C-alpha positions as CSV (number, residue, x, y, z in Angstrom):
1,X,55.3,49.0,149.5
2,X,53.7,47.1,152.1
3,X,54.5,47.8,155.8
4,X,55.7,44.1,155.8
5,X,58.0,44.3,153.3
6,X,59.5,47.4,154.8
7,X,60.0,46.2,158.0
8,X,61.3,43.2,156.3
9,X,63.9,45.3,154.2
10,X,64.9,47.2,157.9
11,X,65.7,43.7,160.1
12,X,67.7,42.6,156.8
13,X,69.8,45.8,156.9
14,X,70.2,45.2,160.5
15,X,71.6,41.3,159.6
16,X,73.7,42.1,157.0
17,X,75.4,45.2,158.3
18,X,76.0,45.2,161.3
19,X,79.3,46.8,160.7
20,X,77.6,50.3,159.9
21,X,76.0,50.6,163.6
22,X,73.0,49.0,163.0
23,X,71.9,46.5,166.1
24,X,68.8,44.4,166.2
25,X,67.2,43.4,170.0
26,X,63.9,42.5,169.9
27,X,62.9,44.6,166.8
28,X,64.7,47.3,167.8
29,X,67.1,49.4,166.0
30,X,70.0,50.5,167.5
31,X,70.8,54.0,165.3
32,X,74.0,56.3,165.8
33,X,74.3,59.6,163.9
34,X,76.1,58.3,160.5
35,X,73.6,55.7,160.3
36,X,70.8,57.8,160.5
37,X,72.2,60.0,157.4
38,X,73.0,57.4,155.4
39,X,69.6,56.0,155.9
40,X,67.8,59.5,155.1
41,X,70.1,59.3,152.1
42,X,68.9,56.5,150.9
43,X,65.3,56.0,151.6
44,X,63.8,60.2,152.1
45,X,61.5,60.9,149.2
46,X,63.1,64.3,149.0
47,X,66.1,62.9,147.9
48,X,64.4,60.3,145.6
49,X,62.5,63.3,143.9
50,X,65.8,65.1,143.4
51,X,67.0,62.0,141.7
52,X,64.4,61.7,139.2
53,X,64.4,65.6,138.4
54,X,68.2,64.8,137.6
55,X,67.3,62.0,135.5
56,X,64.4,63.6,133.7
57,X,66.6,66.8,133.1
58,X,69.3,64.2,131.6
59,X,66.4,63.0,129.0
60,X,66.1,66.5,128.0
61,X,69.6,66.8,127.4
62,X,69.8,64.0,125.5
63,X,66.1,65.3,123.6
64,X,68.5,68.5,122.5
65,X,71.6,66.3,120.9
66,X,69.2,64.3,119.3
67,X,67.7,67.7,117.3
68,X,71.5,67.2,115.2
69,X,70.5,63.5,113.9
70,X,69.0,63.4,110.6
71,X,65.1,62.8,110.5
72,X,63.4,60.1,108.3
73,X,59.7,60.7,107.4
74,X,57.0,59.3,105.0
75,X,53.7,59.5,104.0
76,X,51.5,57.7,101.8
77,X,47.9,58.5,100.1
78,X,45.5,56.0,98.1
79,X,42.2,58.2,96.2
80,X,39.2,55.4,95.0
81,X,36.4,57.2,92.9
82,X,33.2,56.3,94.4
83,X,31.7,58.3,91.6
84,X,33.1,59.0,87.9
85,X,35.2,61.6,88.0
86,X,34.1,64.9,85.3
87,X,36.5,66.2,83.5
88,X,36.0,69.6,80.6
89,X,37.9,69.1,77.3
90,X,36.5,70.9,73.9
91,X,33.5,72.2,75.6
92,X,32.7,68.5,76.2
93,X,32.3,67.5,79.7
94,X,33.0,63.6,80.3
95,X,33.6,61.0,82.8
96,X,37.1,60.6,83.5
97,X,38.6,57.2,83.5
98,X,40.6,57.9,86.8
99,X,39.2,54.8,89.0
100,X,41.9,55.5,91.8
101,X,44.9,57.8,92.4
102,X,48.1,56.7,95.0
103,X,51.2,58.3,96.1
104,X,54.1,58.2,98.4
105,X,57.0,60.1,99.5
106,X,59.8,59.4,101.7
107,X,61.8,62.6,103.1
108,X,65.0,62.9,104.6
109,X,66.1,66.0,106.4
110,X,69.5,67.0,108.2
111,X,70.0,70.6,110.0
112,X,73.5,72.0,109.0
113,X,73.3,75.2,110.5
114,X,70.8,75.6,113.2
115,X,72.1,78.1,115.9
116,X,68.9,77.9,117.8
117,X,69.3,74.5,118.3
118,X,73.3,74.9,119.2
119,X,72.2,77.5,122.1
120,X,69.3,75.1,123.3
121,X,71.8,72.2,123.8
122,X,74.3,74.5,125.4
123,X,71.3,75.6,127.8
124,X,70.4,71.8,128.6
125,X,74.5,71.7,129.9
126,X,73.3,74.3,132.3
127,X,69.7,73.0,133.1
128,X,71.4,69.3,134.2
129,X,74.1,71.6,136.6
130,X,71.3,73.3,138.3
131,X,69.3,70.0,138.7
132,X,72.8,68.1,140.5
133,X,73.2,71.2,142.3
134,X,69.5,71.0,143.9
135,X,70.1,67.6,144.8
136,X,73.2,68.6,146.2
137,X,71.3,71.4,148.5
138,X,68.5,68.7,148.9
139,X,71.1,66.5,150.5
140,X,73.0,69.2,152.8
141,X,69.3,70.0,154.0
142,X,68.4,66.6,154.8
143,X,71.7,65.9,156.4
144,X,71.1,69.2,158.5
145,X,68.0,68.1,159.9
146,X,68.8,64.7,160.4
147,X,72.0,65.9,162.3
148,X,69.8,68.4,164.7
149,X,67.1,65.6,164.9
150,X,69.8,63.7,166.6
151,X,71.2,66.2,168.9
152,X,67.4,66.9,169.6
153,X,67.0,63.4,170.8
154,X,70.1,63.0,172.9
155,X,69.5,66.4,174.7
156,X,65.9,64.8,175.7
157,X,67.8,61.5,176.6
158,X,70.5,63.3,178.6
159,X,67.8,65.5,180.2
160,X,65.9,62.7,181.2
161,X,68.6,61.1,182.8
162,X,69.6,64.5,184.7
163,X,66.0,64.8,185.9
164,X,65.8,61.0,186.7
165,X,68.8,61.2,189.0
166,X,67.4,64.6,190.3
167,X,64.0,62.2,191.1
168,X,66.1,59.5,192.9
169,X,67.9,62.2,194.8
170,X,64.3,63.6,195.9
171,X,63.4,59.8,196.3
172,X,66.2,59.2,199.1
173,X,65.6,62.8,200.6
174,X,62.0,61.7,201.3
175,X,63.1,58.5,202.7
176,X,65.5,60.1,205.1
177,X,63.0,63.0,206.1
178,X,60.1,60.1,206.8
179,X,62.5,58.5,208.4
180,X,63.6,61.2,210.8
181,X,60.2,62.4,211.3
182,X,58.8,59.2,212.4
183,X,62.0,59.4,214.6
184,X,60.3,62.5,216.0
185,X,64.1,64.0,214.6
186,X,62.7,66.3,211.9
187,X,59.7,68.5,211.7
188,X,56.8,67.3,209.4
189,X,57.0,70.3,206.8
190,X,60.4,68.5,205.9
191,X,58.7,65.4,205.5
192,X,55.7,67.1,203.3
193,X,58.6,69.2,201.4
194,X,60.4,66.0,200.8
195,X,57.6,64.7,199.0
196,X,56.8,67.3,197.2
197,X,59.9,67.8,195.3
198,X,59.5,63.9,194.3
199,X,55.8,64.5,192.8
200,X,56.6,67.6,191.5
201,X,59.3,65.9,189.3
202,X,57.0,62.8,187.9
203,X,55.0,65.2,185.7
204,X,58.2,66.4,184.0
205,X,59.9,63.1,183.6
206,X,56.8,62.1,181.7
207,X,56.9,65.1,179.6
208,X,60.6,64.4,178.4
209,X,59.9,60.9,178.4
210,X,57.0,62.0,175.6
211,X,59.2,64.4,174.4
212,X,62.0,62.0,173.3
213,X,59.0,59.2,171.9
214,X,58.1,62.4,169.3
215,X,61.8,63.3,168.5
216,X,62.4,59.8,167.6
217,X,58.8,59.8,165.3
218,X,60.8,63.0,163.4
219,X,63.6,61.3,163.1
220,X,62.2,58.0,161.6
221,X,60.2,60.5,159.1
222,X,63.3,61.9,157.9
223,X,65.0,58.8,157.9
224,X,62.2,57.1,155.3
225,X,61.1,54.6,158.4
226,X,57.8,53.4,159.1
227,X,56.6,55.0,162.6
228,X,55.7,51.9,163.9
229,X,59.0,50.4,164.3
230,X,61.1,51.0,167.5
231,X,64.4,52.7,167.5
232,X,67.2,52.9,169.9
233,X,69.1,56.3,169.3
234,X,72.9,55.3,171.0
235,X,75.3,58.3,172.9
236,X,74.9,60.9,174.5
237,X,75.9,64.2,174.2
238,X,79.2,64.1,176.1
239,X,80.5,61.8,173.6
240,X,80.6,64.5,171.3
241,X,82.5,66.9,173.9
242,X,86.0,65.8,172.1
243,X,85.0,67.5,169.0
244,X,84.0,71.2,170.3
245,X,87.0,73.7,169.5
246,X,87.5,77.3,169.3
247,X,86.2,78.0,166.1
248,X,86.7,81.7,166.8
249,X,90.5,81.1,165.0
250,X,89.2,78.1,163.0
251,X,86.7,79.1,161.1
252,X,85.7,81.8,158.2
253,X,83.0,83.1,156.8
254,X,83.8,81.3,153.3
255,X,80.0,80.9,151.4
256,X,82.0,79.8,147.9
257,X,80.3,76.2,148.6
258,X,77.1,77.3,149.3
259,X,74.5,75.8,147.5
260,X,72.0,78.7,147.4
261,X,74.5,80.8,146.0
262,X,75.8,78.2,143.9
263,X,72.4,77.6,142.1
264,X,71.8,81.5,141.3
265,X,75.2,81.0,139.5
266,X,73.9,78.5,137.4
267,X,70.6,80.5,136.7
268,X,72.5,83.5,135.8
269,X,74.3,81.4,133.4
270,X,71.6,79.8,132.3
271,X,70.0,83.4,131.5
272,X,73.1,84.4,129.7
273,X,72.3,80.8,127.7
274,X,68.7,81.8,127.3
275,X,69.5,85.3,125.9
276,X,71.7,84.3,123.4
277,X,68.9,81.4,122.2
278,X,66.6,84.3,122.1
279,X,69.3,86.3,119.5
280,X,69.8,83.3,117.6
281,X,66.3,83.3,116.5
282,X,67.3,86.3,114.1
283,X,69.8,84.4,112.3
284,X,69.2,81.9,109.1
285,X,69.3,78.2,109.4
286,X,70.4,75.8,106.2
287,X,69.2,72.3,106.3
288,X,69.7,69.7,103.5
289,X,67.1,67.3,102.3
290,X,66.1,64.5,100.0
291,X,62.8,63.5,98.8
292,X,62.0,60.1,96.5
293,X,58.1,60.5,95.9
294,X,56.4,57.9,94.0
295,X,52.3,58.8,92.3
296,X,50.1,56.9,90.3
297,X,47.0,56.1,88.9
298,X,44.1,53.2,87.6
299,X,42.3,54.1,85.0
300,X,39.2,52.0,83.5
301,X,37.8,51.6,80.0
302,X,35.4,54.3,78.6
303,X,34.2,56.0,75.5
304,X,35.4,59.2,75.2
305,X,34.1,61.9,72.9
306,X,36.2,64.7,71.3
307,X,34.0,66.8,69.3
308,X,32.1,64.5,68.0
309,X,35.0,61.8,67.3
310,X,34.3,59.0,69.8
311,X,37.4,57.4,71.2
312,X,37.7,54.0,73.2
313,X,40.3,54.0,76.1
314,X,41.5,51.0,77.8
315,X,41.8,49.7,81.0
316,X,45.5,50.2,82.8
317,X,47.8,50.6,85.6
318,X,51.2,51.7,84.2
319,X,50.2,55.4,84.4
320,X,53.0,56.8,87.5
321,X,55.4,59.1,88.0
322,X,58.4,58.8,90.3
323,X,61.5,60.8,91.5
324,X,64.4,61.7,93.7
325,X,65.3,65.2,95.0
326,X,68.0,66.3,96.7
327,X,68.6,70.4,97.9
328,X,69.6,72.8,100.2
329,X,66.4,74.7,102.6
330,X,68.0,78.3,103.5
331,X,65.6,80.3,105.6
332,X,66.1,84.0,107.0
333,X,64.3,85.7,109.2
334,X,63.3,89.3,107.8
335,X,60.2,90.5,110.5
336,X,58.9,89.3,113.4
337,X,57.3,92.5,114.9
338,X,59.5,93.1,117.6
339,X,58.6,90.0,119.6
340,X,62.1,88.9,119.8
341,X,63.7,92.6,121.1
342,X,61.1,92.0,124.0
343,X,61.8,88.7,124.9
344,X,65.3,89.9,124.9
345,X,64.3,92.7,127.3
346,X,62.2,90.6,129.4
347,X,65.1,88.4,130.1
348,X,67.6,90.9,130.7
349,X,65.2,92.1,133.3
350,X,65.1,88.8,134.8
351,X,69.5,88.7,134.9
352,X,69.1,92.1,136.9
353,X,66.6,91.2,139.4
354,X,68.9,87.7,140.0
355,X,72.1,90.4,140.5
356,X,70.1,91.4,143.2
357,X,69.1,88.7,144.6
358,X,72.5,87.1,144.9
359,X,73.7,90.4,146.8
360,X,70.4,90.4,148.9
361,X,71.5,86.5,149.7
362,X,75.0,87.1,150.1
363,X,74.4,89.4,153.3
364,X,71.6,87.4,154.9
365,X,74.2,84.3,154.4
366,X,77.1,86.0,155.9
367,X,75.0,87.0,158.9
368,X,73.6,83.9,159.7
369,X,77.2,82.1,159.3
370,X,78.7,84.8,161.3
371,X,75.7,84.1,164.1
372,X,76.1,80.6,164.1
373,X,79.9,81.1,164.6
374,X,79.4,83.4,167.7
375,X,76.7,81.1,169.0
376,X,79.1,78.1,169.0
377,X,81.8,80.7,170.6
378,X,79.2,81.4,173.3
379,X,78.1,77.7,173.5
380,X,82.0,77.0,174.7
381,X,82.1,79.2,177.1
382,X,78.4,78.1,178.8
383,X,79.9,74.7,179.0
384,X,83.1,75.6,180.8
385,X,80.4,77.3,182.9
386,X,78.3,74.8,183.3
387,X,81.2,72.3,183.8
388,X,82.0,73.8,187.0
389,X,78.4,74.5,187.8
390,X,78.3,70.8,187.9
391,X,81.2,70.4,190.4
392,X,80.3,73.0,192.6
393,X,76.2,72.1,192.9
394,X,77.9,68.2,193.8
395,X,80.3,69.7,196.2
396,X,77.1,71.7,197.3
397,X,74.6,68.8,197.6
398,X,77.1,66.7,199.6
399,X,78.0,69.7,201.9
400,X,74.1,70.2,202.8
401,X,73.7,66.4,203.2
402,X,75.8,65.8,205.9
403,X,75.0,69.4,207.2
404,X,71.1,68.1,207.5
405,X,71.9,64.5,208.8
406,X,73.9,66.6,211.6
407,X,70.8,68.0,212.2
408,X,72.7,71.7,211.1
409,X,70.3,72.2,208.1
410,X,66.4,71.8,207.5
411,X,65.1,70.2,204.2
412,X,64.7,73.2,202.3
413,X,68.8,73.7,202.2
414,X,69.0,70.1,200.8
415,X,66.2,70.3,198.5
416,X,67.5,73.4,197.0
417,X,70.9,71.9,196.8
418,X,69.4,68.7,194.8
419,X,67.6,71.2,192.4
420,X,71.1,73.5,191.7
421,X,72.6,69.9,190.7
422,X,69.7,69.2,188.6
423,X,70.0,72.3,186.7
424,X,73.2,72.3,186.6
425,X,73.1,69.2,184.8
426,X,70.3,70.0,182.5
427,X,72.8,73.5,181.7
428,X,75.6,71.4,180.7
429,X,73.5,69.1,178.4
430,X,71.8,72.2,176.5
431,X,75.4,74.2,176.4
432,X,76.5,71.1,174.1
433,X,73.5,70.7,172.3
434,X,73.7,74.4,171.3
435,X,77.2,74.2,170.3
436,X,76.1,70.8,167.9
437,X,72.9,72.5,166.9
438,X,75.2,75.8,165.3
439,X,77.8,73.8,164.1
440,X,75.5,72.2,161.8
441,X,74.3,75.4,160.8
442,X,77.4,76.7,160.1
443,X,78.1,73.3,157.8
444,X,75.0,73.6,156.0
445,X,75.5,77.3,155.1
446,X,78.9,76.8,154.4
447,X,77.7,73.9,152.0
448,X,79.8,71.1,153.6
449,X,78.0,67.6,152.3
């Protein structure tokens, strides 16, 4: 698909689905969390590949079922003698009167008792479950990545806003210090320090702004968008503050829906079916068949010599035979050189390995879930502390500003107060982002889709 086509598709989405959260302002797409997830689940190549894999396994499943359908095959052959065939009769070698020979067969085969085929069908059922679960895992992982990428953009945007407010305070302090210096009411040191504080924030603002652009580019990749399409990510981290709850008493360590464990369970069942399939190779098979055959020849007129007695043969083309045969075919495996036993042992070893892997994965997932819950609890404490810190820092800045205006404090005190206020705002945004990120990780571990 060309860039123009993709761009037109996105614009059409914005025009026809405004209720989904898409907005359009001079080719800029307005995106919130839900629309970002929906777009990623629709257009991300990983999801498309997973869907194709489900379709492929579905065809394999149909192929196995079609093994129960009778098969019909036909064959035909014609032989033309370029040189006369020779035949020996009564010690004499003579030319054969055969000019050409033709044959045709039609065979119908119907499997009646085929244990291996039945087990193969059961295996395809498990393979379909595994493909569907892998597709679900892809969606869960992609949802987690999109959610965390979205939160990172909000964190960068909120951080930029806090730094911008800090820059505005620094610019205001610089302006006041410059005026007081020009009036002779402040030392040159205060004027220089205020300018240094303001100038130091400019590279930080540029760095954060670049980080926002990079985070948006990563989100576009996850959404399957063209990087050239501008987007606007709406909202801020404080919009999610009402979703923050005390997780100590509300979340559990349930791993029942974890996709990795579910896949291991399906793989374990698949190995059991594979072992049954291998054992079924020892069992007899029974198939019914029917065959209709025709063969005929064309002869030419020649003179035959039987012991000195010449005989003239006439040309004819009505020499043929045909017939219809039906029957049963029974195949009984007797000895295969212990190959079946060795294959069964290999499957059993794989099953034991899978059991160990499952136990190890459960321990790791339990640890990850515990860490996520602890991080959420710790983030809640940090959020409460940083909210109070913002209030105190704001009050401290106002006091310092009043003291400075009254000549009771120097610029260094006012500068420290403004920096403390900026740091408190940054810490508050970071604490919310830490909670939301840990929450997204917990939802992924628990298998929430």
